[in-house]
N, C-alpha and C positions, 0 to 999 in steps of 0.2 A: 699597297701590301707594304707591310713593312718587314721590311729584311731584319734577322737577328743571324749571328753568327754560335753556337754551341760548340766549345769546344770537349771531343769525345766525341757523344752521340749512337757509342753502340753497346755501351754498357752499363748497368744499372740504373743511377740519376741521370748520368747524360742522356742515355738512350732514353728515357721516359722522361726528359726538359722535353728533348724533338718532338717526341711523340705528339706531346701534350700542345706545344706550340704549333705545331703545323695542323693539329685538327682544328684548335683555336683560327686559323685562316693566316696565320705568318708563313712568309718565304722563309724558310731555315736552311739556314748552312751549317754542313757540321765537319769541323777540319778534324782530321786521322790518319791513319795508314793505313785504311782499307785490308785490315786483317781480320774483321769479324764482320759478320752480316749487318746490313747497315738498317736503318727504320726509310720505310718506302714512300717515296714522294722527296724528301729530303735531297739536296744540292751540297754534294759533295765536294768534300777542298782535299784534294789527298798527299798526306806528307806527315812527316815526323814533325813535332813543335820544336823539337828543337834544333832541325833543318829546314825553314819553312821557305828561306830564300826568298823569290818574288812573289811565291803564289798567291800572297793576297793585295800585289800591289794596286790592282785592280779593283778593288771592292772597297767600298764603304758599308757602315752599315747600321741602322737606326740601335742596335743593344747588342754587346758583345756577352754571354754569359758563359764564363771561365769555370768548367768545371773541375780539370784535370789538371790545373797548376798548383804544385807540391814547393816550390821552391822560387825563391826571388827571381833565378836566371830564368826561369818559365815565363815567370811576367814578363820580365826585360825583352825574351826573345819576341813575343806576342805583339808586344806595343811597337818593338823596333820594326817590324814586318809589314802591320797592319796603316792600311791609308789613312782612313777617318772611321768615325765611331761617333755617337752621341753620346748613349750609357754606356758604362761597364757593369756589369755586375758578378762579383769574385764568390763563390761558394766555399767559403775557408771552412773552419770548424772551431769547435770548442774546446779542442783540445790547447788551443792557444791560452787557456787560462793555468794558473798552477793548480796543487791539491786545496780544494774547497769544502767545506762540510755542510755550509752556507748558502743560501743564494745567492748565483752568481752573474751582476748587472754587467753589462757593456762597461760601466766606468772601473770594472775592476781592472787592476794592474797584469799585464799577460806575464808571464815569465815560465820557465821550465819547468816541466809537469815530468816526474818517474816514470809516470804507468805511458804516455806517448812519447816521452822522449824528442828523439832529432824530428819524429812527424810534425807535435807542436810547432817545435822551433823554429821549424824552417815557415811552415802555416803563418808563422808571426811575421817571419822576415818579409814573407812575399804578400803580407799585408802594407805593414810599414811600404818598401817598397812603390806598391801601386800607386796609394795615394801622395808619395811623392811624387809622382809624375801624372797620377789622375785623380785631385782631390776630391772632386765630387762621385767618383767612384763608390758604390756599395757595394759592403762587406757583410756576408750572412755566416754566423757564425753556428751552426744545428748539431746537437746531440746526435746519439741513433737514428737515423732515417732509414724508413721502412717502407716497404708496399711493392706492386709487381716489378718485376725483372730485376728487381735483389737475386743477386747470383753469388751474396755470403749466407757463409752456413750460419745463417741465427735463428731465423723465423723457420728456415727449412729444417733443420735440425731438429728441430721439436715436432714439426708436420710429420717428420721423418718416422719418429718415436712414436706419435698419435698412430699413424697409420699402421704399425707392425705391432700397435695396442703393447707397447713396454714401459714396464716400470720409468720413473724419470728420477733420476739422480741429481736432488737440487742442492746446493753449498748451503750449507746449514739450515739454518731456520726457512730461507729463500725470503728473508726479510729484507734483503738490499732494493734499494729502489734505482731505477733506471727511468730515464726520459727519452720518450719517440718524440719523431715528427713522421708524417704522413711526407709521400714524397708529390702527390696530388696537391697538399696544403704548402709544401714549398714551392711547387708551380704557382699557385693560385697568388702567394704574398709577390714574386716575382713579378708576377704581371702587373701587380699596384705598385710597384718602383717602376716599371716599364710604362705605363700609362700616368700615372700622375708624378704632381714634382712634389716628393717630401723630403722635408728639411733635414734629417738627423740621416747620417752614411752608413752608422757600422749596428748594425741588429743584430742580437742572438734568436734563434726564433726554434721551437720548436711548441709542444705543446704544453698547455699550462700549467697538467697537473702529472706528478709524476706515478708509479706503478710500482708493487714490487716485485722482484723475479717470479714470486710461484704465480700473482696473478698472471701477470705477462705470460708463463706457459699452461694456465689453465685454459686463457684465453686462444691461445694457439691449439690447440688438443679440440675447442670447441667450434674451432674452424673448419675442422677436419670432421666433425663429427663426433666426438668424444666427448661425453659430459663429466667422465669422472677422470681422475688422475690417480693412479699410484704409484706415491711418492715415497721415493728414500732419502734421509737426508742424510748428508755426508757430513760429518763434522771435523775428519782430521787430515784430512787432503788438503793436503801444502800449496799446491798450484792447482789453482780452479780452471784455469785456461786449459788442463790437460784433457776435461770431461767436462767444460759447461763454453758455451760460444761467448762470454764475457769476462773480463776482470775482475778481480775481485776490486770497486773501485766506485763510488756513486760520488752525484753533486746536481744541482739543480739547477738551470739556467733561470735567470727571472728576462722574463717575455713579455715584462709590460709596454716596453718598448713597442715590441713586434704587434700586438693587440692594439691599442692605440691607433693602427691604420686596418689590420682584419680585423674585419667585424662581423664575419661570418662566422658560422660555427664550424670547428674543426672536424676532421674528421675522427668519430670513435674509435679506441682500437680495437676493438669488434669488428667493426667494419672494416677497416685496413686494413689488420688481418688477413678476415675473409676474402678481400679483393687479392693479398698475398697469399693465397693457399689456392685460386685460382688460377692465377698465373704458374705456379711450383707445379700445382698437377697438371699441367700441358708440358711442362720446360725444365724438368728435372736435370735431363744433359746440361742446361747451362750453369749449375750451382756447380762452386766449387768445395766441393767436399774435404771435411779434417777427419780424422780417427776419432771423435769423440765414444762412436759406439762400439769402434773396437776395442780403446782402450777401455772401458766399463766391462765390456765382456770379459776380457783377460782378466781384469783384476775382481770383478765381484760376478764371476761365470754362478755363482749357486745361488744369487738373490737375482738373476737376471730374468 
């Protein structure tokens, strides 16, 4: 039985990854502070990754899946502490790229992005440090991840509006395009890297197609069972994040290198959001809500 270490393991992406590989028959270890509910069946290594000490001294892993490293120091402390491993897979971010309007490939130079600021810069520095220590490591750069166990108030925000049969306040005409990746498909690609010999080491990962935010909202409503959305188009709001769950920023990752290895059909947005809603319906208390609805009701109460 192959042993894998997942950093985190209690929230959204890391929790889904731990659960996915446990169900696949791997022996799954998680590294976290044990402040949240654990996935049943994993082996807990309880510690803060900033203060690992000798917690990993007696372990060797087939694969490390590093989900919650955000800085160079996060990578360094884990590498300094771990006894041994065969493969290292780092979930980075497309935030490492600067502002682009065209399709962005892995060969594009990483640079400061004013939307993501230090988050993108820190992820880039973490990537560079990891490759300086482990040149054969794999780095994955996803766009917006979604799916079951998502505790962010993105799809959950729209689900809540749909359940309450609210009008939906859309930025402009809703033509801004976004790119997503279903967290289950992320796991399938990780499995490809774990089980095979893949020559390339940096991958954009994501759906091949982008969707407009209007299409995304409509698909979220359909997942709840609402076939029609009564849109209100907002044109004069300066800060989109006051009332909507994504920045006013679009880009598209070139995922042709990913698709060279990922041969099976990707999960459709409709199917992925349907699975997301099933989880949300039973786990509403785990979502980190924001004040979008309150902001809209206060400012547009006459048309809510």
